[in-house]
N, C-alpha and C positions, 0 to 999 in steps of 0.2 A: 290375355290379359295384356292391359294398354301399358305400353312404354312411356315413361314419362322423363321429361327433362327437368332436371334438380338441379338446386343450388345450396349449399349449405355456407353460412356466413360464420364467421370465426373472427377474434380481435386481430389486431394486425402483429406480424411475425410469427403467428401460430399457423399459418397457411399449410406450410410442410407437414408438420405434426398432424393437422386434421387429413390432408391427404393420405398419410400412412396410416391413419385409424380407419378411414373409408375403404382403403384397399383391404387392410384385415377383415373388415365387415363384410367383404364379398364385392363391393362396388365397381363398376364399370365405366368406361368412358371419363375417366377422372381428368380434370383439367384445372390447374392452379389459376387462382386469378387474384387480385388485390383484396384482400380481407374476405376471403371465401375461395370455396372450391366447387366448381361444377361436375356433374355426375348423371348417370341415366340409370332408371330402374322403374321397376313396377310399383305399385301401390305398398306390398309387402316389402320391398326395398325400403320406400320412403319412411314406414313405420319401424323398420328397424334402427333406421339412424336415428329418429326421433328418439328410442327407448334405450340407444345403446351409446351414442355419442358422448364422450366427454369433454370435447373440444369445441362442438358447434355451439354457436349461439340461437341460430334458426335454421329451418329445413324449408326452403321454399319451390312449391312445385309450379312452373312456368307454364301460363295459360297462352300468353302471345306476347310478340315483339311487334312495334310499329315505330313508324317514324313521327315525330313531334317537332313541330316548327312554331305552332301557335297553340293558345290553349283550347281552340276548337278541334285542334289535332287531337289533343289528349282526351277531349270528350268523345270524340268520335270512335278512336281506338277502343276504348271502355266498352261504348256501346255496342260495338260491334260483335260482342260474346254475348252468348245466349245465358245469362245469369240464372234463369230457370234451372237449368242442368245443375247448378250449384248450390242453389237454397232455395227457401219457400217465401213467398212474399211477406209473411208476417214475421221471418227470421230476423236477427239483428247482425250488423256487420261493424267492423271497424278498418280505417284505411290509413297506412302509412306511407308517407311519400318522401324520397329523398332525389336531389339532383346534383350532378356534378359536370362541370363544364358546358353547361346549357345556357345558350343565349336568349332562348325563347322563355324560359321558366326563371325566375328570381323570387318567388314566392310560393315557397313548398307547403305553406298552410292553404293557401288559395287553391294550389293544385289538386290537394287531398280532397279539398271541398268538390273540387270539380270531377274528381273521381267518384265521388260519393253520389254527386248528382246524375252522372251517367246512370249508373246502376237504379237509383231510386225512381228516376225517370222511367225507365224502361219497365219496370215493376209496376209501377201505377199505369203505366199506358195499357200494360195486358190484363192486370187482375185488379184495378182500381183500389190497390192495397199498395202501402210503401214500407220496405224495413226499418226498423229502428236502428238507432246509433247506440254502441255499449263497447266503451272503449277499455273493459276490464276482462269479459269474458265473452266475446260474440260468438255468434254461430261458426260465422266466417271472418277471416281476417286478410285483408287484400293489400298486397304489397307493390308497389311502384318504383322502380328505378330508373331513373332518366340519366343515361350518360350522353352528352352531347346531344344528338337529335335523335338517338334509339332509346325508346322505352321498353323496358322490361316489366310486364304484368305477373303478377306469381300470386296463387296462395300462400299464406303462412301456416304451413301444418304444425308447427310448434307452438303456436299461440300466443306465448309467452317465451322469453328467452330461455334456451335448456340449460342455462347453466344454473338456473334455480331448479333445485333437485326435489325442494319438498322437505326437506329435513331443518332449514334455517326456520330460526325464530325472527320472524319481521321486524321485532323491534330492538334487535341486536345488531349493530352495524359491525361489519366483517370487513378487515383492511386487503382481504384478497378474494377474487371471484373464485368461484368453484372450477370452471373450466381452466383458469391461470395455474390453480393448483394442481389440475390433472395434467396440464403440460409439464408443470416442472416435474413430476413423478416420473412420468414418461419420458423425459429427456434424461431424467436421473437413472433409467432402469430398473425402476422400481418392479416392474412386473416379472422381469427377470429374478432378481433378488429375491422376491416373494416366492416365486415357483422353488427356490432353493432353501425356503424356510428360513430366510433373514428376516432380522425385525425390522421394524420403524418406528424412528423417534423423531419427535418434535420438541426439542427443549424450550422453546418459546411458542407453546402451540395456540395462544390465544383462545378463540371461540372453536377450535378444532378443524377447520377446514380442510388443512393438509391430511390430519389423521383419519378423517372421515372419507376423504377421497381414495386414500392408499389403502383404506379398509376395503372399501368398494371394488377397487381393483382386484386386490388380492382374493377377494371372496366370489370374485365372477358375478359382483352383484350389480344389475343395469341400473346406470344413474338415473333413469326416468321413471323406473318401477314406483317411487313414491308418489308421482305426480297423479292428480285425479282430474286435469284439464288439459287438452292439446286443441291445437287450431282444427284438427279433422273431424273431432268428434260430434260437432253440428253441422258438418259437411255432407250433402245429401248422397257423395259419392264414397261416403266412408263405409268400409267394409268390417263392421263390428265383429265377426267371426275371425277374421284374420287378425285382428287387433287382440282378441282375446286369447287367441291360441299363442301370439308372441309373448304376451302378458303370462301365461302358464308356463311357459318354456322358460322364461326369465326367473320366475318364482323357482321352479325347480333348480336351475343352476346357480341360482342364490343360494338356496338350501344346501346343496352339497358343498358349496363353496365356502361356506359358513364354518362348515366342520373342519375344514382345514386351515383355517386362518392362521396365521403366523402372530408373533407379539406384535401389538400396536400401541405405544404409549406416548403420551406427553407431557411435559412439564410445562408450568408457568408461574411466575412470582405473583400474579395478581388472583385475588381469591374469586372477584366478580367475572373476571374471562373463564377461570375454570368452572364455575357454576354455569356460564354459558355453552361451554364444551360439553358438559353433562347433559344439559337441555338438549343439544344438537344430536348427541350420540343416542339418546333416549327415542328422540323423535325418528332415527334412523333404524330403530329396532336394534342397536348395536351394544345394549347395555351388556356387562361383562365379556363384552368382545374387546373394547378398546380402553386402557387404563390411562387415566389422568389424575394429576396430583399437583400440589402446590409447592413449587421448589425454587430457588434461585438458580441461575444458570452455572455459579459456580459448584453449586451440588446435584448438578443433573449428570449423575452417574448412570450407566445401564448395572440392571441387576446381573449376577454372575450366570445366571441361567439364559439370559438371553442370547441368542445368536446375532453375532454381529450381522450387520445389514446396512440401512441406509440413516443417516442423521440427516433431517431438512428440516429447514425454518424459513419464515419470512420476518428478519427481525425488523426492528423500528429502522428507518431510513434517516434520522436527523435531520429534517426537512425544517421543523420549528425552528425559531431564532432562540439560541441559547443551549440548543439540544446538544451541538456537535461534540464537545467535550465528553459528556456524558456517555453519548452513544459511541464513540470511538472507545472509551474504555470498556463498555460491554462488548463491541466486538474482540476486543483484545481479550477478555475473559472467556468469551465464547472460542476463541482459538486457542486458548490453554486448556479449556474443559475438552476440545476435541483432541488434543495431543496427548493428555494426561489420561483420558478414559476410554478412547474410541480408536485405538489402533488395531487395524483390521477391519475397520469399517469404512464405508464410503460416505460422503458428506456433500451436501448441495445449499446453497443458501442463494437467496436473491436478493440483490442491492441495487440500491439508485446511485451510490456515490462509489466509484471504484477504488478511491482513497481508504475509504473503509473497510473494503475486502482485505487492502493490505495488512490491516490489523490483525487479521487472523494469523499470520506468520505461516502460512500454508501455501505450498505450490497449488495453483489449479488448473484444470483442462482448459482450453480456449472457450471464452465466455459464451455463453447462448442468449441471445438479445430476446426480449420479451417486454411486453407493455404491461404495465398495472394501472389499467384506465388509461390516461394521458402520458402516464411516466414512463420513460423509456428506461428499463432496467436489466439487468446482468444477471444470468444465472451462471453460478459458480459451482464447479464439481470438482471434487477433490477425492483424493485417497489417502486416506489415514495408515500411515505405515511407521513402523519403529525408525526413530532419529529422522522421521521425516519433518522438515520445518523449512520455511521459504523465509529469507529475510528481504522484506519489499526495498528497492531503491529509494533512498532518499532524498530529499530535494535540498537539504543543507547539510553542514558538515556536523551541527549539533544535532540533527536528527538522525544520522547515520550513526553517530556514537551511541545515541540512547539506545537504537533498535540493536546494534551489537550487543550491547551490555545486556538488554534483556535476553537475547537469544543465548550469550553465554551461562544462561542461568538453567537453559534446558537440559535434560537427561541425554547423555550419549550424544554430545553435539558432533563430535567428528573423532571416530576412532583413530585416524591417523595423527591426532594431536599427542599421541601416545610417544610418538619418534620425537616431537618437539620437547615434550615433556622429559624425555630422558636426556635429552641434550643439555636442557636446562639444568638438571639435576648434575651433570658432569660438569658443567661450566662453573657451576654454585661450588663445588667442590675445589675446585682449581683457584678459582679467583677470589673467593670470601678468604683463604688462606692467605693469598698476596696481600689482599687488601689490609687484613689485621696487621701483617708484619711492617706494612708501609703506612699505618694509620691513616687509610683512606676509607672515608665513610661513604662516598659517592662514586658510582663505577658502572661500567656498560658490562652488563652481564651475558647479553646474547645480542648478534649483531648479523642477522640474516644468514647463519650456520647453515642452515638448510633451507634450499630454494625455494622449497613449497611454502615455508613459512619467513616471509620477507618482512621483518619487522627488526626493530632495536627495543630491546630489553633493558632500561638502567635502573639502579637501586639507588634511591636517596636513603641516608639512615642519620638517625641522631638517638633518642631513646625509643623510636618505634621505625619501622620500615615503610618506604612508598616504594611504588614501582612506575615508572612512565614506560609507556609502550608507545612505540613509533613507527606507524606502518609506512612501508614504502610502496608507492604507488604501483601495483602490478600492470604488466603490459596489457595492450589492449586482447591480445591472443588468449589470455586466461579467461575462462568463465567468470563472471562477476559473481553469479550465485557460490559457485565451488570457491571462490576467492573469501566470500563473506563468510562462509561456514568455517572454512579454516582459522579465519581471523577470530570467529566466535568460539571455535574451539580451543585455541590457544589462551584466550582470556578467562576460559573456563580452568585451565590447567595451571596457569600461574599462581593463584592463590593457594591452590592446594601443594604445590611443589615448594613453595616458599614460606607457608605456613603463615600467611598473612589474611586478612577480610578481603572481601572483594572491593569494598570502600576504600580501600589503599591502594588500589589499581587505577591508573588514568589511561586512557587512550588517545593518543594525537594522531590526527590524520594528517600525513605529508604527502604532498604532490609536488608536481615540477614547479618550483620557483619561480614566480612572475615578476615578484616586487620582493620587498622586505616582507615576506610571508612570515618570517618566525617572529616579526615584531606584532602582527597584527592581534588585536584584541577577540579573544572567542568567549570570554564570558566576563563576570564582573563581581566575583565573589572575594576577593582581596584576602585570601586567606594565604599566609605566607609561614613557612617554616624556617627554621636556622639550623643549618649544617656548618660543620666545621672542615676545613682544609688547610693542612700547613700552620696550625694554630691560628689561622683567620676565621671568623664566625661570617656567615655570608646568607642572606634571605634569598630563598627560592620560593616560587611560584606555581603549583604545581597543575592548576587548572586554567588559569586565565588567558595563558598565552600559548603557541605552539613549542616554544621553548619557554624553558624553566627559569631562566635569569643568571643560568651558569653552564658555560660549554664545557663539558666534561672532557673532551678531548684536549682543550687547552690548558688542563692541570700542569703538566711541565713547563710550559713556557711561562705561566704565572710563578711557578716555585724557581724558575729562572729568575725572574724578575726582582722577585724576592730576596734572593742571595745576591743579586748586582745592585740592588737600590741602594744600599747605605751611601748616605751622604750626598746622593745625586738629586737632581732635578729630571722629574718623571712627568711625560706627557703621554696620556692614554686617549689616542685618536680613536672615532666609532666607539666611545667608550662603555656603551650599554649599560649594564648595571653596576659597573664600577669595580668587578671582582679583580683586575689586575690592578686597579689603584690601590686596592685594600692591602694586596700583596706587596706592593712596594712601599706603602705606608710602614706596613709591619715589618718591612725589610730595613726600614731607617730612613727613606727618603727624605732630603731634607725640604721638599717642597713637590708637590703634585699638581698637575692640570688635567683635568677631564672633558673632553669635547665631546657632545652629542646633540643631535638635533631634537630628540625628543625629551621634553619637560618630566614625562612619567618616567622614563630610564635615568635621568639625572635625579629626580627626587631618591628612585631606589639605590642610586648610587651613594647619596649623600647618605641616606638611612643605613647602608653597609658600613660606612666609615663610623657614623655614630655610634654603631654596635660594638666598634671595635675600639672605642675612645679616642678617635680621631675627630673631636668636632670641627665643624666648618669653620675656617679662620682662614688667614690671608695666606698660609703656605700651603692650604688645600683648594684650589681655586676648581669651580665647576661652570663650564661655560657651554651655554645651549645656542648652538650654531648649526649649521652645513658646515660639515668638516672640510670640505672641498674648497668652498669659500672663505671659510677661516684660512686654511693655510693659505691660500693664494693671496688673501690680504695681509697675511703677517710676512711672507716673503717681500712685499714689498715696502716694508717699513726701513727706515733709514736704521733703526737699531731694533732689528726683529727679535723676539725672543730666543733663548738659548736654553736647549735642555741637554742633559748628558744620556739619558736612557729614555726610548720613544717604542711605544708598541701601536702599531698600525694595522688593525684587521678589519677592513672594509667589507660590507657586504658584496656578494658576487652581482647583485642588479639592483640598482634602485631607481624608480621614476616618480619618488614623492614630489608632491605640488610644492612642498617647501624647498626641493632641492631646486638651483637653478637651470641644470640641464640633467638630462638622463645619464646615469653611471654605469658603466659596465666595465668591470675590474680588468677583463683582459684587454681592452680596448684604451683604458685610462690609467693603468698602473705607473707608466713611465712618467707623467708628470706629477702623479701623485706622489711617487718615492722623491722625486728631486726636490719637490716642494719642502717634502718632511725632512729630508736629510739638511736643507737648507736652515732648519731648526737646530740642528745638533752642534754641540758645543765641540770644540776639538778634543779628540778622543772619544767622543760620546757613539753610542750604538743604537740602531734602528732595527726592531725585530719587524720584518714584514711577513704577515700570516694571511692565508686565503683558503676557504674551504671550497673553491671551485675546483672540481677534480680534474677537469682538463685543461688546467690553467698552464701556460707554459711563459717562463719567465727569460727574456732574452738579454743576458749580460751584455752581449755587445751593444744594447741600446743604450746602456749605463756605463760608459767606458770609464768614468772618473771616479766611480764607487767600487769598494771592494765588497764582493757578494760572496757568501758562504751558504750553501743549503743545509740547513741543519734540521731538516723534515724529520729524518729518521731517529734523532734525537728528542725529538719532541712528541712523538707518537707514544702514547702510555702502553702499557702492557694490555690493558683492558681493550684497546683498540687495535690491537697487534693484527687480528684477521683482516682489519680493513686500511691497510697503512697509507690509503690516498685520502684519509679523513679530512686531512690538510696539508697543506704546504706551508714551509717557513723557512725564512732566510734571516740571516744576521748581515747587516749592511752598515759600513762607517765609510766615510770620505778618505 
């Protein structure tokens, strides 16, 4: 029996899958090429590939190769073949022609006509008859591929693309071709799962392509068995007996395979596509073998009797304008369904946009590149295991907070969070008692007590409680996913331990400060809550900014100011929301001045004063200015302002465009303190505070001043585990 050179074509990126399939079918001489695989074999070999390949588009039997530099070379190369060996003069033919990197050929349609002319002219010259053209089902189909100057002339044994199995209703458009569906199933290890009696489920099954391909694989059902036309059936060298023998063998294998078919099921929310799937199932003779029904993705639960297996689907890509939000929500729901109902299963999904894959919230293996037509796609493969969830990396702070909040609602987020919960309970028992005894409504409950859970947890209370969770940026050595899971885990534990609603917990993402990061606006909800401190009412905003408008660690210094402010003139530099000013006024200050560069925070300070019945008047002054420039200007006045009590709490660093120069507290504190002291009245006191943990104050650089470090006295009980939360000095001339 003759040995032929053969070539099977396939879509781009599926060449390796095809080569593996051909090897499994017993082919030899396999060589991968672009969009195809070369191999060799006899006629039975070629027929077997046509009948059994789930991945190939076409099977070509190479007749000759020749050089083509002109159109005449093409004609002559075709004419050198004795076409009477392949067809009768009255038979029909069709020609397909393609070229790549050819200087001689630039019109493939004209070249196809040239190939046809060479065959027709030869037949007419010998037999005075000419073959006819039939583009649908000719006796033989000729394929010519010209690469550079080398033409390969072949018979197309498949006739039409092998992805057309014969079960599809031609009036129903499918979003995925059969051989792409087969590639997805093979790369998802479905044949192995099927042999173990695992189930196959497509929760967005559409017209049923993945279900049918999966069933045919599991049942050892040859994908070409339904077809009644191949390109070799009208070929003169066709071996009909061999072909019938192969078909009979395939029928026997199918019948045996159908008897042991595992559960194959599909759901879809669209009634029309379910109807199409039922039509295709019937066409394939698989009635009562594949179960499909109408269900939304949220309701796509497997029956209890179904063995865990493979969930696979080709969901919408969200390509149409306006579909993005709806598609993202669909993927999110799909991920939730998988995590809720398919623990112990494997899952595979082909996607166009990797960002949509993140919406599933499940870690996947390395993606497999496949092409759906011209669209490059990724096949994601996942193991759905207990507590397995993946929190995608977010592009923005807000997106990350949102994803962590969603992850915190998942069951069994992080069993290690139990340690955090126990520490939280222990702290609560101790600090809540202390807070009640000292009439403190807002305090720090937890501050990275456990290194694995590096967050601060603050409680704000009036008639109800709110919790602020501030994350400390983890070192780069910590696995990002592990850190995210821990953070989601503790977010799940806080409402349970404190007996509050999830909506009363707010997450703040804190990173190394590069500017006045705590003042940056993160939202614009403008929801304020009123809390009390030392008899003062203060507004806090728990959502719009990184900080709430009240620095809890400054509670003792604010109380100190309140106790010392009676009949004093008080200056609040870098006044922020004016909480220290309110305390001074409550303590009986005869005048206050609050200076801050931000109009937003000055307005907040004014609201805090009004809330305590200190209306804006001449004795309570609010100045919008760069504090550095304002101080420098005041010190140059002949009769500069005089204050008895000054609170100076500058930022660690600022490069605001509204400031004249970049400010760094470690570099600029000497000039800043000297300027502030020049505004002190005789016997006046300046309190200087900074949250820069590495700050060093050199008293020798301020030789004319009396400086006392009072940091220990200004660290409250709830911050005792973090004594470097701030540094504070009492200074006077």
